[in-house]
DSSP file (Angstrom, degrees, kcal/mol; ACC not computed):
  #  RESIDUE AA STRUCTURE BP1 BP2  ACC     N-H-->O    O-->H-N    N-H-->O    O-->H-N    TCO  KAPPA ALPHA  PHI   PSI    X-CA   Y-CA   Z-CA
    1    1 A M     >        0   0    0      0, 0.0     4,-2.0     0, 0.0     3,-0.5   0.000 360.0 360.0 360.0 -32.6    7.8    4.1    3.4
    2    2 A S  H  >  +     0   0    0      1,-0.2     4,-2.3     2,-0.2     5,-0.2   0.843 360.0  56.4 -62.8 -32.2    8.5    1.2    1.1
    3    3 A E  H  > S+     0   0    0      2,-0.2     4,-2.1     1,-0.2    -1,-0.2   0.862 106.6  50.6 -66.8 -32.9    9.8   -0.9    4.1
    4    4 A H  H  > S+     0   0    0     -3,-0.5     4,-2.8     2,-0.2    -2,-0.2   0.906 109.8  49.7 -67.3 -41.4    6.4   -0.3    5.8
    5    5 A F  H  X S+     0   0    0     -4,-2.0     4,-2.7     2,-0.2    -2,-0.2   0.893 110.3  50.8 -64.3 -38.9    4.6   -1.5    2.6
    6    6 A S  H  X S+     0   0    0     -4,-2.3     4,-2.0     2,-0.2    -2,-0.2   0.926 112.7  45.8 -63.1 -44.7    6.8   -4.6    2.5
    7    7 A L  H  X S+     0   0    0     -4,-2.1     4,-2.3     2,-0.2    -2,-0.2   0.918 113.1  50.0 -64.0 -43.6    6.1   -5.4    6.1
    8    8 A L  H  X S+     0   0    0     -4,-2.8     4,-2.2     1,-0.2    -2,-0.2   0.911 109.8  50.4 -61.8 -43.6    2.4   -4.8    5.5
    9    9 A D  H  X S+     0   0    0     -4,-2.7     4,-2.4     1,-0.2    -1,-0.2   0.870 108.7  53.0 -63.3 -36.5    2.4   -7.0    2.4
   10   10 A R  H  X S+     0   0    0     -4,-2.0     4,-2.0     2,-0.2     6,-0.2   0.916 107.7  50.7 -64.5 -42.8    4.1   -9.7    4.5
   11   11 A Y  H  X>S+     0   0    0     -4,-2.3     5,-2.3     1,-0.2     4,-0.7   0.909 111.4  48.8 -60.1 -41.4    1.4   -9.5    7.1
   12   12 A L  H ><5S+     0   0    0     -4,-2.2     3,-0.7     1,-0.2    -2,-0.2   0.911 109.7  51.4 -65.2 -42.3   -1.3   -9.8    4.4
   13   13 A E  H 3<5S+     0   0    0     -4,-2.4    -1,-0.2     1,-0.2    -2,-0.2   0.852 114.7  42.7 -63.3 -35.0    0.4  -12.8    2.9
   14   14 A T  H 3<5S-     0   0    0     -4,-2.0    -1,-0.2    -5,-0.2    -2,-0.2   0.500 112.5-117.7 -91.4  -3.8    0.6  -14.6    6.2
   15   15 A G  T <<5 +     0   0    0     -4,-0.7     2,-1.9    -3,-0.7     3,-0.2   0.698  61.9 149.1  77.8  18.6   -3.0  -13.6    7.2
   16   16 A D     >< +     0   0    0     -5,-2.3     4,-2.0    -6,-0.2    -1,-0.2  -0.555  11.7 164.0 -85.6  75.6   -1.8  -11.6   10.2
   17   17 A L  H  >  +     0   0    0     -2,-1.9     4,-2.8     1,-0.2    -1,-0.2   0.838  66.3  58.0 -66.6 -35.1   -4.7   -9.1   10.0
   18   18 A K  H  > S+     0   0    0     -3,-0.2     4,-2.1     2,-0.2    -1,-0.2   0.946 110.1  42.5 -63.0 -48.2   -4.3   -7.7   13.5
   19   19 A R  H  > S+     0   0    0      1,-0.2     4,-2.5     2,-0.2     5,-0.2   0.885 113.7  53.5 -65.5 -37.1   -0.7   -6.6   12.9
   20   20 A A  H  X S+     0   0    0     -4,-2.0     4,-2.6     1,-0.2    -2,-0.2   0.930 109.0  48.9 -61.9 -44.7   -1.7   -5.3    9.5
   21   21 A E  H  X S+     0   0    0     -4,-2.8     4,-2.5     2,-0.2    -2,-0.2   0.898 111.3  49.8 -62.0 -41.0   -4.5   -3.2   11.0
   22   22 A I  H  X S+     0   0    0     -4,-2.1     4,-2.1     2,-0.2    -2,-0.2   0.930 112.8  45.9 -64.5 -45.8   -2.2   -1.8   13.6
   23   23 A L  H  X S+     0   0    0     -4,-2.5     4,-2.5     2,-0.2    -2,-0.2   0.905 112.5  51.0 -64.7 -41.2    0.5   -0.8   11.1
   24   24 A I  H  X S+     0   0    0     -4,-2.6     4,-2.7     2,-0.2     5,-0.2   0.926 109.3  50.4 -62.0 -45.0   -2.1    0.7    8.8
   25   25 A A  H  X S+     0   0    0     -4,-2.5     4,-1.5     1,-0.2    -1,-0.2   0.911 111.6  48.8 -59.7 -42.1   -3.6    2.8   11.6
   26   26 A R  H  X S+     0   0    0     -4,-2.1     4,-0.9     1,-0.2    -1,-0.2   0.914 112.6  47.7 -63.8 -43.1   -0.1    4.0   12.5
   27   27 A L  H  < S+     0   0    0     -4,-2.5     3,-0.4     1,-0.2    -2,-0.2   0.881 110.6  51.2 -66.8 -38.2    0.7    4.9    8.8
   28   28 A L  H  < S+     0   0    0     -4,-2.7    -1,-0.2     1,-0.2    -2,-0.2   0.798 106.4  55.0 -71.2 -27.0   -2.6    6.7    8.3
   29   29 A R  H  < S+     0   0    0     -4,-1.5    -1,-0.2    -5,-0.2    -2,-0.2   0.722  84.3 103.6 -75.8 -20.5   -2.0    8.8   11.5
   30   30 A A    ><  -     0   0    0     -4,-0.9     3,-0.6    -3,-0.4    -3,-0.0  -0.427  62.3-154.6 -64.4 133.2    1.3    9.9   10.1
   31   31 A E  T 3  S+     0   0    0      1,-0.2    -1,-0.1    -2,-0.1    -4,-0.0   0.588  81.1  67.0 -85.2 -11.8    1.0   13.5    8.8
   32   32 A N  T 3   +     0   0    0      2,-0.0    -1,-0.2     0, 0.0     2,-0.1   0.363  68.6 116.5 -98.7   6.5    3.8   13.3    6.3
   33   33 A E    <   -     0   0    0     -3,-0.6    -5,-0.0    -6,-0.2    -6,-0.0  -0.447  61.3-125.0 -77.7 150.7    2.5   10.9    3.7
   34   34 A L     >  -     0   0    0     -2,-0.1     4,-2.6     1,-0.1     3,-0.3  -0.481  29.2-104.6 -84.2 160.1    1.8   11.9    0.1
   35   35 A P  H  > S+     0   0    0      0, 0.0     4,-2.4     0, 0.0     5,-0.1   0.875 122.6  52.6 -54.8 -38.3   -1.7   11.4   -1.5
   36   36 A G  H  > S+     0   0    0      2,-0.2     4,-1.9     1,-0.2     5,-0.1   0.890 109.8  47.6 -64.8 -39.2   -0.3    8.5   -3.5
   37   37 A E  H  > S+     0   0    0     -3,-0.3     4,-2.3     2,-0.2    -1,-0.2   0.918 111.6  50.1 -66.6 -43.0    1.1    6.8   -0.4
   38   38 A R  H  X S+     0   0    0     -4,-2.6     4,-2.6     1,-0.2    -2,-0.2   0.899 109.0  52.9 -61.5 -40.1   -2.2    7.3    1.4
   39   39 A A  H  X S+     0   0    0     -4,-2.4     4,-2.0    -5,-0.2    -1,-0.2   0.905 110.0  47.7 -61.9 -41.7   -4.0    5.8   -1.6
   40   40 A N  H  X S+     0   0    0     -4,-1.9     4,-1.8     2,-0.2    -1,-0.2   0.855 110.5  51.6 -68.8 -34.8   -1.8    2.7   -1.4
   41   41 A I  H  X S+     0   0    0     -4,-2.3     4,-2.4     2,-0.2    -2,-0.2   0.929 110.8  48.2 -65.1 -44.4   -2.3    2.4    2.3
   42   42 A L  H  X S+     0   0    0     -4,-2.6     4,-2.3     1,-0.2    -2,-0.2   0.860 107.7  55.9 -64.8 -35.0   -6.1    2.5    1.8
   43   43 A L  H  X S+     0   0    0     -4,-2.0     4,-1.5     2,-0.2    -1,-0.2   0.910 110.5  44.7 -62.1 -41.9   -5.8   -0.1   -0.9
   44   44 A R  H  X S+     0   0    0     -4,-1.8     4,-2.2     2,-0.2    -2,-0.2   0.871 110.6  53.6 -71.0 -36.3   -4.1   -2.4    1.5
   45   45 A R  H  X S+     0   0    0     -4,-2.4     4,-2.8     1,-0.2     5,-0.2   0.877 104.7  56.2 -65.5 -34.4   -6.6   -1.6    4.3
   46   46 A A  H  X S+     0   0    0     -4,-2.3     4,-2.2     2,-0.2    -1,-0.2   0.912 107.1  49.2 -60.4 -41.4   -9.3   -2.5    1.8
   47   47 A R  H  X S+     0   0    0     -4,-1.5     4,-2.5     2,-0.2    -2,-0.2   0.918 111.2  49.5 -63.9 -43.3   -7.6   -5.9    1.4
   48   48 A V  H  X S+     0   0    0     -4,-2.2     4,-1.6     1,-0.2    -2,-0.2   0.931 111.9  48.0 -60.8 -45.9   -7.5   -6.3    5.2
   49   49 A R  H  <>S+     0   0    0     -4,-2.8     5,-2.8     1,-0.2    -1,-0.2   0.860 110.4  52.0 -66.4 -34.6  -11.1   -5.4    5.6
   50   50 A L  H ><5S+     0   0    0     -4,-2.2     3,-1.9     3,-0.2    -1,-0.2   0.942 109.3  49.1 -64.2 -46.5  -12.1   -7.9    2.8
   51   51 A L  H 3<5S+     0   0    0     -4,-2.5    -2,-0.2     1,-0.3    -1,-0.2   0.782 107.6  55.9 -63.6 -26.3  -10.2  -10.7    4.5
   52   52 A A  T 3<5S-     0   0    0     -4,-1.6    -1,-0.3    -5,-0.2    -2,-0.2   0.266 122.2-110.1 -87.3  11.2  -11.9   -9.7    7.8
   53   53 A E  T < 5S+     0   0    0     -3,-1.9    -3,-0.2     1,-0.1    -2,-0.1   0.883  83.0 125.0  60.4  43.5  -15.3  -10.2    5.9
   54   54 A K     >< +     0   0    0     -5,-2.8     4,-2.2    -8,-0.1     3,-0.2  -0.588  23.4 160.5-123.9  66.7  -16.1   -6.5    5.9
   55   55 A P  H  > S+     0   0    0      0, 0.0     4,-2.5     0, 0.0     5,-0.2   0.809  70.7  56.4 -65.2 -30.4  -16.7   -6.0    2.2
   56   56 A D  H  > S+     0   0    0      2,-0.2     4,-1.8     1,-0.2     5,-0.1   0.923 110.9  44.1 -66.5 -41.9  -18.7   -2.7    2.6
   57   57 A D  H  > S+     0   0    0     -3,-0.2     4,-2.2     2,-0.2    -1,-0.2   0.884 112.8  53.2 -66.4 -38.5  -15.8   -1.1    4.5
   58   58 A A  H  X S+     0   0    0     -4,-2.2     4,-2.5     1,-0.2    -2,-0.2   0.907 107.7  50.5 -62.5 -42.1  -13.3   -2.5    2.0
   59   59 A L  H  X S+     0   0    0     -4,-2.5     4,-2.6     2,-0.2    -1,-0.2   0.893 108.0  53.2 -63.8 -39.5  -15.3   -1.0   -0.8
   60   60 A E  H  X S+     0   0    0     -4,-1.8     4,-2.1     2,-0.2    -1,-0.2   0.921 111.1  46.0 -61.0 -44.6  -15.3    2.4    1.0
   61   61 A D  H  X S+     0   0    0     -4,-2.2     4,-2.4     2,-0.2    -2,-0.2   0.901 111.6  52.4 -64.7 -40.6  -11.5    2.3    1.3
   62   62 A L  H  X S+     0   0    0     -4,-2.5     4,-1.9     1,-0.2    -2,-0.2   0.931 110.8  46.4 -61.2 -46.5  -11.1    1.2   -2.3
   63   63 A Q  H  X S+     0   0    0     -4,-2.6     4,-1.8     1,-0.2    -1,-0.2   0.869 111.2  52.5 -65.5 -36.5  -13.2    4.1   -3.5
   64   64 A M  H  X S+     0   0    0     -4,-2.1     4,-1.6     2,-0.2    -1,-0.2   0.896 107.3  52.1 -65.0 -39.8  -11.3    6.6   -1.3
   65   65 A S  H  X S+     0   0    0     -4,-2.4     4,-2.1     1,-0.2    -2,-0.2   0.886 108.4  51.6 -64.8 -36.6   -8.0    5.3   -2.7
   66   66 A Y  H  < S+     0   0    0     -4,-1.9    -1,-0.2     1,-0.2    -2,-0.2   0.870 106.5  53.7 -65.6 -36.6   -9.3    6.0   -6.2
   67   67 A S  H  < S+     0   0    0     -4,-1.8    -1,-0.2     1,-0.2    -2,-0.2   0.842 113.4  42.8 -68.5 -30.7  -10.3    9.5   -5.3
   68   68 A L  H  < S+     0   0    0     -4,-1.6    -2,-0.2     1,-0.2    -1,-0.2   0.823 135.5  14.7 -80.7 -33.0   -6.8   10.2   -4.0
   69   69 A Q    ><  -     0   0    0     -4,-2.1     3,-2.2    -5,-0.2     4,-0.3  -0.675  67.6-175.3-145.0  83.4   -5.1    8.5   -7.0
   70   70 A P  G >  S+     0   0    0      0, 0.0     3,-1.5     0, 0.0     4,-0.3   0.761  79.3  68.1 -55.7 -30.2   -7.5    7.8   -9.9
   71   71 A E  G >  S+     0   0    0      1,-0.3     3,-0.8     2,-0.2     4,-0.2   0.680  85.4  72.3 -67.5 -14.5   -4.9    5.9  -12.0
   72   72 A L  G X  S+     0   0    0     -3,-2.2     3,-2.1     1,-0.2     6,-0.3   0.818  79.8  75.7 -63.7 -30.6   -5.0    3.1   -9.4
   73   73 A A  G <  S+     0   0    0     -3,-1.5    -1,-0.2    -4,-0.3    -2,-0.2   0.781  96.8  44.9 -57.2 -30.2   -8.5    2.2  -10.6
   74   74 A G  G <  S+     0   0    0     -3,-0.8    -1,-0.3    -4,-0.3    -2,-0.2   0.434  87.6 114.0 -94.9   1.2   -7.1    0.5  -13.8
   75   75 A S  S <> S-     0   0    0     -3,-2.1     4,-2.5    -4,-0.2     5,-0.2  -0.367  74.6-122.2 -73.5 153.0   -4.2   -1.4  -12.0
   76   76 A A  H  > S+     0   0    0      1,-0.2     4,-2.5     2,-0.2     5,-0.2   0.906 112.7  52.5 -59.5 -43.0   -4.3   -5.2  -12.0
   77   77 A E  H  > S+     0   0    0      1,-0.2     4,-2.4     2,-0.2    -1,-0.2   0.919 111.8  45.2 -59.9 -44.9   -4.2   -5.2   -8.1
   78   78 A A  H  > S+     0   0    0     -6,-0.3     4,-2.8     2,-0.2    -1,-0.2   0.880 111.9  51.6 -69.7 -38.0   -7.1   -2.8   -7.9
   79   79 A L  H  X S+     0   0    0     -4,-2.5     4,-2.5     2,-0.2    -2,-0.2   0.925 112.7  45.8 -64.3 -43.4   -9.2   -4.7  -10.5
   80   80 A E  H  X S+     0   0    0     -4,-2.5     4,-2.6    -5,-0.2    -2,-0.2   0.941 115.2  46.6 -63.3 -47.1   -8.7   -8.0   -8.7
   81   81 A L  H  X S+     0   0    0     -4,-2.4     4,-2.5    -5,-0.2    -2,-0.2   0.906 111.7  51.5 -62.0 -42.6   -9.4   -6.4   -5.3
   82   82 A S  H  X S+     0   0    0     -4,-2.8     4,-2.6     2,-0.2     5,-0.2   0.929 110.9  47.7 -60.9 -46.6  -12.5   -4.7   -6.7
   83   83 A G  H  X S+     0   0    0     -4,-2.5     4,-2.4     1,-0.2    -2,-0.2   0.919 112.4  49.8 -59.8 -43.9  -13.8   -8.0   -8.1
   84   84 A D  H  X S+     0   0    0     -4,-2.6     4,-2.3     2,-0.2    -2,-0.2   0.887 111.0  49.7 -62.7 -39.6  -13.1   -9.8   -4.9
   85   85 A I  H  X S+     0   0    0     -4,-2.5     4,-2.5     2,-0.2    -2,-0.2   0.947 112.4  45.4 -66.0 -48.8  -15.0   -7.1   -2.9
   86   86 A Y  H  X S+     0   0    0     -4,-2.6     4,-1.9     1,-0.2    -2,-0.2   0.894 114.0  49.6 -63.7 -38.6  -18.1   -7.1   -5.1
   87   87 A F  H  X S+     0   0    0     -4,-2.4     4,-2.9    -5,-0.2    -1,-0.2   0.906 110.6  50.3 -66.6 -39.6  -18.1  -10.9   -5.1
   88   88 A A  H  X S+     0   0    0     -4,-2.3     4,-3.1     2,-0.2     5,-0.2   0.896 107.5  53.7 -63.9 -39.9  -17.8  -11.0   -1.3
   89   89 A R  H  X S+     0   0    0     -4,-2.5     4,-0.7     1,-0.2    -1,-0.2   0.917 113.5  43.5 -59.3 -41.7  -20.7   -8.5   -1.0
   90   90 A F  H  < S+     0   0    0     -4,-1.9     3,-0.4    -5,-0.2    -2,-0.2   0.932 117.6  45.0 -66.8 -46.3  -22.8  -10.8   -3.1
   91   91 A E  H  < S+     0   0    0     -4,-2.9    -2,-0.2     1,-0.2    -1,-0.2   0.844 116.0  44.3 -69.0 -36.4  -21.7  -14.0   -1.3
   92   92 A L  H  < S+     0   0    0     -4,-3.1    -1,-0.2    -5,-0.2    -2,-0.2   0.511  86.5 113.1 -90.6  -4.9  -22.0  -12.6    2.3
   93   93 A A  S  < S-     0   0    0     -4,-0.7     5,-0.2    -3,-0.4     3,-0.1  -0.345  78.2 -98.6 -66.9 148.1  -25.4  -10.9    1.8
   94   94 A S    >>  -     0   0    0      1,-0.1     3,-2.7     3,-0.1     4,-0.6  -0.299  53.5 -81.9 -62.0 150.3  -28.3  -12.4    3.7
   95   95 A V  T 34 S+     0   0    0      1,-0.3    -1,-0.1     2,-0.2    -3,-0.0  -0.317 121.1  18.9 -55.4 131.4  -30.5  -14.7    1.8
   96   96 A G  T 34 S+     0   0    0     -3,-0.1    -1,-0.3     1,-0.0    -2,-0.1   0.254 115.6  72.9  90.0 -12.6  -32.9  -12.7   -0.2
   97   97 A F  T <4  +     0   0    0     -3,-2.7    -2,-0.2    -7,-0.1    -3,-0.1   0.413  61.7 123.3-112.8  -0.7  -30.8   -9.5    0.0
   98   98 A A     <  -     0   0    0     -4,-0.6     2,-0.7    -5,-0.2    -8,-0.1  -0.396  58.9-133.7 -63.7 135.5  -28.0  -10.5   -2.3
   99   99 A E    >>  -     0   0    0      1,-0.2     4,-1.2   -10,-0.1     3,-1.0  -0.827   8.7-157.1 -95.5 117.4  -27.6   -8.0   -5.1
  100  100 A R  H 3> S+     0   0    0     -2,-0.7     4,-2.5     1,-0.3     5,-0.2   0.838  94.9  65.9 -58.8 -31.6  -27.2   -9.5   -8.6
  101  101 A A  H 3> S+     0   0    0      1,-0.2     4,-2.6     2,-0.2    -1,-0.3   0.843  96.0  55.4 -60.8 -33.7  -25.5   -6.2   -9.5
  102  102 A D  H <> S+     0   0    0     -3,-1.0     4,-2.3     2,-0.2    -1,-0.2   0.915 109.0  46.3 -66.0 -42.0  -22.7   -7.0   -7.1
  103  103 A A  H  X S+     0   0    0     -4,-1.2     4,-2.2     2,-0.2    -2,-0.2   0.907 114.0  48.8 -65.4 -41.2  -22.1  -10.4   -8.9
  104  104 A D  H  X S+     0   0    0     -4,-2.5     4,-2.2     2,-0.2    -2,-0.2   0.904 111.2  49.6 -64.2 -41.2  -22.3   -8.6  -12.3
  105  105 A R  H  X S+     0   0    0     -4,-2.6     4,-2.2     2,-0.2    -2,-0.2   0.889 109.0  52.5 -66.2 -39.2  -19.8   -5.9  -11.2
  106  106 A A  H  X S+     0   0    0     -4,-2.3     4,-2.5     2,-0.2    -1,-0.2   0.928 109.1  50.1 -60.6 -44.8  -17.4   -8.6   -9.9
  107  107 A L  H  X S+     0   0    0     -4,-2.2     4,-2.7     1,-0.2    -2,-0.2   0.907 108.7  52.3 -60.6 -42.7  -17.6  -10.3  -13.3
  108  108 A E  H  X S+     0   0    0     -4,-2.2     4,-2.4     1,-0.2    -1,-0.2   0.910 110.1  48.8 -59.6 -42.7  -16.9   -7.0  -15.0
  109  109 A C  H  X S+     0   0    0     -4,-2.2     4,-2.2     2,-0.2    -2,-0.2   0.922 112.3  47.3 -64.4 -44.3  -13.8   -6.5  -12.9
  110  110 A Y  H  X S+     0   0    0     -4,-2.5     4,-2.4     2,-0.2    -2,-0.2   0.896 112.2  50.0 -65.5 -39.4  -12.5  -10.0  -13.5
  111  111 A E  H  X S+     0   0    0     -4,-2.7     4,-2.3     2,-0.2    -1,-0.2   0.901 110.8  49.6 -65.4 -39.9  -13.0   -9.6  -17.2
  112  112 A A  H  X S+     0   0    0     -4,-2.4     4,-2.0     2,-0.2    -2,-0.2   0.880 110.3  51.5 -64.5 -37.8  -11.2   -6.3  -17.2
  113  113 A L  H  X S+     0   0    0     -4,-2.2     4,-3.1     2,-0.2    -2,-0.2   0.921 110.3  47.8 -64.4 -44.4   -8.4   -7.9  -15.3
  114  114 A I  H  < S+     0   0    0     -4,-2.4    -2,-0.2     1,-0.2    -1,-0.2   0.898 112.1  49.8 -64.0 -40.5   -8.1  -10.7  -17.8
  115  115 A A  H  < S+     0   0    0     -4,-2.3    -1,-0.2     1,-0.2    -2,-0.2   0.874 116.6  42.0 -65.0 -36.3   -8.2   -8.2  -20.7
  116  116 A R  H  < S+     0   0    0     -4,-2.0    -2,-0.2     1,-0.3    -1,-0.2   0.880 130.1  25.5 -77.7 -39.4   -5.4   -6.2  -19.1
  117  117 A E     <  +     0   0    0     -4,-3.1    -1,-0.3    -5,-0.2    -2,-0.1  -0.687  68.2 171.0-125.9  75.0   -3.3   -9.1  -17.9
  118  118 A P              0   0    0      0, 0.0    -1,-0.1     0, 0.0    -4,-0.1   0.725 360.0 360.0 -63.8 -21.3   -4.1  -12.0  -20.3
  119  119 A D              0   0    0     -5,-0.0    -5,-0.1     0, 0.0    -2,-0.0   0.489 360.0 360.0 -80.9 360.0   -1.2  -14.2  -18.9
């Protein structure tokens, strides 16, 4: 499974969202993954959906990954992704519909990330 995660991370780094989505779909259809693996796949799908400007879908995947593996919620990767998702929701909202709470939540995530990883 780690080779799939490496390949998936490479697709994300290069911005190849289509290949990332295909690999994620294939991994999620596999019946043999453990809850932790599924949580990590969903975390990566959340990143793909964020990059595809679908922050609501990304947030849904992020929350699902937390339900499968609650300890992910405090990880640096998850805090950064969470902040990015909430900020994107604020930024991409139609004029007049932007939620100040999304911007505040993004700030909270970034502050928690800085407190956790000060370097």
